[in-house]
Backbone bond lengths (Angstrom), bond angles and torsions (degrees), N, CA, C in turn:
res aa  C-N    CA-C-N  psi(-1)  N-CA   C-N-CA  omega(-1)  CA-C   N-CA-C  phi
1 M - - - 1.450 - - 1.529 108.58 -
2 V 1.300 116.28 136.11 1.460 121.78 -178.98 1.526 109.25 -94.29
3 W 1.329 114.98 130.53 1.459 119.83 177.94 1.516 108.67 -84.34
4 P 1.333 118.03 138.25 1.469 120.40 179.12 1.519 111.91 -69.95
5 V 1.317 115.37 154.09 1.463 121.76 177.39 1.525 108.04 -73.27
6 P 1.339 117.96 130.66 1.476 119.66 -179.78 1.524 111.00 -63.27
7 P 1.314 116.91 148.20 1.461 119.67 176.89 1.526 110.40 -69.76
8 I 1.323 116.33 155.68 1.463 121.47 -179.43 1.521 108.69 -114.17
9 G 1.330 116.06 133.00 1.452 121.26 178.24 1.510 109.89 -164.82
10 D 1.318 116.11 172.16 1.466 120.85 179.45 1.524 111.79 -68.08
11 V 1.330 116.57 -34.81 1.457 122.50 -179.09 1.526 107.91 -126.85
12 T 1.339 116.26 138.32 1.459 119.66 178.87 1.523 110.67 -126.69
13 A 1.316 114.92 147.98 1.456 122.57 173.87 1.521 107.33 -122.11
14 T 1.322 116.44 138.22 1.460 121.51 -179.68 1.523 108.71 -135.21
15 F 1.339 116.21 134.00 1.458 121.08 177.08 1.526 109.03 -157.85
16 L 1.327 115.64 160.86 1.453 121.94 175.87 1.520 109.71 -93.00
17 L 1.327 115.28 139.38 1.456 119.30 174.68 1.523 109.04 -67.29
18 P 1.323 117.69 140.96 1.464 119.51 175.32 1.531 109.61 -75.48
19 G 1.326 115.98 165.88 1.455 120.87 179.96 1.523 113.33 -55.11
20 E 1.333 116.85 -31.99 1.461 120.84 -179.77 1.526 112.39 -60.78
21 L 1.335 116.50 -22.93 1.471 120.84 -178.01 1.524 112.15 -115.26
22 S 1.326 116.99 23.35 1.467 120.05 -174.89 1.519 113.61 -66.15
23 L 1.314 118.46 -15.67 1.465 120.43 -179.67 1.526 113.77 -92.56
24 I 1.334 117.38 7.25 1.459 120.43 176.62 1.528 108.35 -66.08
25 A 1.301 117.08 131.65 1.470 121.66 -176.96 1.525 110.86 -67.28
26 P 1.336 117.31 135.51 1.467 119.41 174.39 1.518 109.97 -68.26
27 G 1.331 115.41 156.45 1.460 121.04 179.53 1.511 110.98 123.10
28 R 1.316 115.07 -167.62 1.467 120.90 -179.73 1.519 110.86 -78.42
29 H 1.319 114.80 136.88 1.462 122.46 173.95 1.522 105.67 -123.58
30 G 1.303 116.05 80.29 1.456 121.62 -173.06 1.519 109.60 91.02
31 V 1.306 115.79 -171.86 1.465 121.07 -175.65 1.517 112.51 -75.28
32 A 1.328 117.58 -35.89 1.459 120.73 -168.87 1.522 114.63 -111.57
33 I 1.336 118.61 6.86 1.470 121.25 -176.53 1.522 109.59 -124.73
34 V 1.338 115.06 129.93 1.458 121.57 177.48 1.520 108.92 -128.53
35 V 1.331 116.06 136.86 1.461 122.44 174.20 1.525 107.26 -115.63
36 T 1.333 116.72 125.24 1.466 120.81 179.49 1.530 109.36 -84.22
37 P 1.331 117.26 164.77 1.471 119.61 176.56 1.528 113.46 -60.15
38 A 1.318 118.14 -22.31 1.466 121.65 177.94 1.529 112.56 -84.75
39 G 1.335 118.09 -0.78 1.456 121.26 179.66 1.517 114.62 87.70
40 L 1.334 117.58 13.30 1.461 121.72 176.67 1.521 108.41 -83.95
41 V 1.319 116.29 126.99 1.466 121.56 179.76 1.517 108.43 -103.63
42 Q 1.323 116.30 132.29 1.464 122.46 176.95 1.525 107.76 -125.14
43 I 1.333 114.80 127.45 1.465 121.63 -178.66 1.515 108.15 -125.01
44 A 1.319 116.95 134.95 1.464 121.56 178.73 1.521 109.21 -120.63
45 G 1.352 115.29 143.39 1.457 119.61 179.70 1.512 111.92 -159.88
46 R 1.332 114.94 -170.52 1.461 122.11 -177.08 1.521 113.51 -85.19
47 S 1.337 116.78 -26.39 1.471 121.13 -175.82 1.526 108.87 -154.75
48 R 1.339 116.01 170.85 1.472 119.78 176.29 1.525 110.13 -60.06
49 E 1.305 116.10 -43.58 1.459 119.92 179.52 1.520 111.13 -60.92
50 H 1.332 116.38 -38.58 1.464 120.92 -179.50 1.529 111.18 -65.53
51 V 1.342 118.46 -46.21 1.468 119.37 -178.98 1.532 111.06 -68.91
52 I 1.330 117.55 -32.65 1.460 119.78 175.94 1.526 110.00 -66.94
53 R 1.329 117.38 -40.55 1.466 121.11 177.02 1.534 110.74 -63.05
54 L 1.347 116.56 -41.55 1.467 120.20 177.86 1.535 110.80 -64.05
55 A 1.336 117.10 -40.06 1.467 120.55 176.81 1.532 109.84 -62.82
56 A 1.327 117.47 -42.65 1.463 121.27 179.48 1.528 110.92 -62.56
57 E 1.326 117.32 -40.27 1.471 121.00 177.76 1.530 110.59 -66.38
58 F 1.335 116.95 -39.51 1.461 121.50 177.43 1.529 110.17 -61.50
59 F 1.346 116.75 -48.19 1.456 120.27 179.76 1.530 111.87 -65.91
60 A 1.334 118.05 -34.55 1.462 120.62 178.26 1.528 110.32 -62.01
61 T 1.330 116.62 -29.53 1.463 121.12 180.00 1.526 111.82 -83.88
62 V 1.344 117.85 -46.07 1.465 120.43 -170.75 1.521 114.40 -96.20
63 A 1.338 118.42 -12.46 1.468 119.75 -173.91 1.522 113.81 -124.26
64 L 1.299 117.10 18.30 1.457 120.27 -176.24 1.525 112.24 -60.00
65 D 1.330 117.30 -39.62 1.465 121.41 -175.63 1.528 112.76 -107.32
66 R 1.340 117.27 22.13 1.471 121.38 -177.54 1.523 110.85 -101.68
67 L 1.323 115.23 161.14 1.467 120.24 174.19 1.526 109.51 -66.03
68 P 1.322 118.82 155.04 1.465 120.85 178.61 1.529 111.46 -59.41
69 F 1.334 115.51 146.58 1.461 121.56 177.92 1.520 108.30 -154.63
70 A 1.336 115.48 170.25 1.464 121.26 176.98 1.517 109.02 -138.14
71 V 1.324 115.96 146.66 1.464 121.87 174.00 1.526 108.09 -129.33
72 A 1.319 115.72 154.36 1.458 121.67 174.00 1.517 107.35 -102.81
73 A 1.317 116.75 118.63 1.462 121.80 -178.86 1.521 109.74 -106.30
74 V 1.320 116.02 131.72 1.463 121.73 174.29 1.525 106.59 -94.28
75 I 1.326 115.72 122.07 1.464 120.94 -177.05 1.518 108.42 -119.43
76 G 1.327 115.55 129.33 1.454 120.45 -178.55 1.511 112.09 -140.17
77 D 1.326 115.19 158.84 1.466 123.69 -179.35 1.523 108.75 -106.21
78 R 1.318 116.70 132.83 1.464 121.31 -178.56 1.522 111.98 -60.88
79 T 1.326 118.01 -29.54 1.465 120.79 -179.34 1.525 112.47 -76.55
80 R 1.354 117.18 -15.90 1.469 122.48 177.53 1.527 108.84 -130.55
81 P 1.338 117.47 72.32 1.472 120.37 -171.64 1.526 115.21 -64.04
82 T 1.315 118.76 -19.98 1.470 119.65 -179.57 1.522 112.26 -89.20
83 E 1.313 118.17 -7.27 1.460 121.75 -178.70 1.519 110.33 -106.72
84 R 1.311 115.88 122.51 1.462 122.47 178.30 1.515 108.34 -133.84
85 D 1.326 115.25 147.61 1.458 120.58 174.80 1.522 108.15 -120.95
86 V 1.328 115.07 151.80 1.453 120.61 177.48 1.525 108.35 -109.90
87 Y 1.316 115.25 132.19 1.452 122.00 177.78 1.520 108.72 -121.89
88 Q 1.318 116.41 141.00 1.459 120.51 172.38 1.519 106.94 -94.15
89 L 1.324 114.93 126.74 1.457 121.30 176.21 1.522 107.07 -111.91
90 A 1.321 117.12 106.99 1.462 121.94 177.55 1.524 107.16 -98.75
91 V 1.320 115.77 135.40 1.464 120.50 -175.75 1.521 108.88 -122.77
92 V 1.334 115.40 124.39 1.453 122.55 178.61 1.519 107.49 -131.27
93 A 1.333 116.33 118.30 1.470 122.74 179.63 1.527 111.69 52.23
94 G 1.318 116.59 39.24 1.458 120.91 177.97 1.514 114.81 82.78
95 H 1.323 117.67 -3.36 1.471 121.68 178.21 1.528 108.93 -97.17
96 T 1.327 116.48 137.29 1.461 121.22 -176.01 1.525 110.87 -105.36
97 I 1.325 115.76 131.60 1.461 123.43 176.01 1.524 106.40 -112.25
98 V 1.319 117.22 126.00 1.461 121.77 -173.04 1.515 110.05 -113.28
99 A 1.352 116.10 135.84 1.461 121.65 175.42 1.523 108.60 -142.02
100 R 1.323 116.35 130.39 1.460 120.57 176.14 1.519 108.40 -78.07
101 C 1.319 115.73 131.72 1.468 120.62 -179.32 1.522 109.67 -81.46
102 A 1.323 115.79 144.44 1.464 120.63 -177.52 1.523 112.60 -82.67
103 M 1.324 117.60 -23.86 1.458 121.01 -176.45 1.525 110.49 -91.91
104 D 1.326 116.63 136.14 1.458 120.25 174.62 1.519 109.18 -66.57
105 P 1.342 117.26 149.76 1.462 118.86 178.49 1.521 110.81 -61.81
106 A 1.315 116.55 137.68 1.461 121.59 -179.82 1.521 109.40 -153.44
107 I 1.305 116.27 152.29 1.461 121.54 172.15 1.520 106.12 -101.88
108 I 1.312 116.31 121.17 1.453 121.35 -177.73 1.518 107.55 -113.89
109 A 1.326 116.71 116.29 1.464 121.33 -179.36 1.522 109.16 -114.79
110 P 1.329 116.68 137.71 1.468 118.91 178.11 1.520 110.31 -69.84
111 R 1.349 115.39 149.21 1.470 119.51 178.25 1.515 110.87 -67.70
112 S 1.305 116.06 -41.17 1.462 119.67 176.98 1.525 107.65 -156.35
113 L 1.293 115.30 153.92 1.450 120.54 176.68 1.519 108.27 -89.62
114 T 1.323 116.25 143.84 1.463 119.94 179.48 1.520 109.56 -114.41
115 V 1.308 115.53 148.33 1.464 122.15 176.13 1.519 107.53 -127.99
116 G 1.295 116.42 126.30 1.462 120.54 177.45 1.514 113.98 66.75
117 G 1.319 118.23 26.14 1.452 121.88 176.20 1.514 114.64 85.99
118 G 1.324 119.74 -10.34 1.476 121.63 179.36 1.502 111.80 -103.49
119 R 1.326 116.40 165.02 1.471 120.16 179.45 1.499 111.26 -97.91
């Protein structure tokens, strides 16, 4: 399977499709939106507001008749590659609700797993 070329823009948003949308076809969905075979969505635009609007239009098309869900989108500016923000995109009946997350993205791994309360 061939992975599509990511869109190019000043600002990009990246998120994984939720299980509710797992049957969305990989490939280009318009000029600025690409879905990979693994369900990773990449959106490119002129500004954060622009990529959020493009995400909302995408969800209005593909999630109109789906149960509510939320995704965490990482949005970054090409001119500041080390700075990224995380936004929660909640979708209800094809309408998108956007909230900027207060916590910086991080991978948190437990030191050890416990079974039965002991280490």
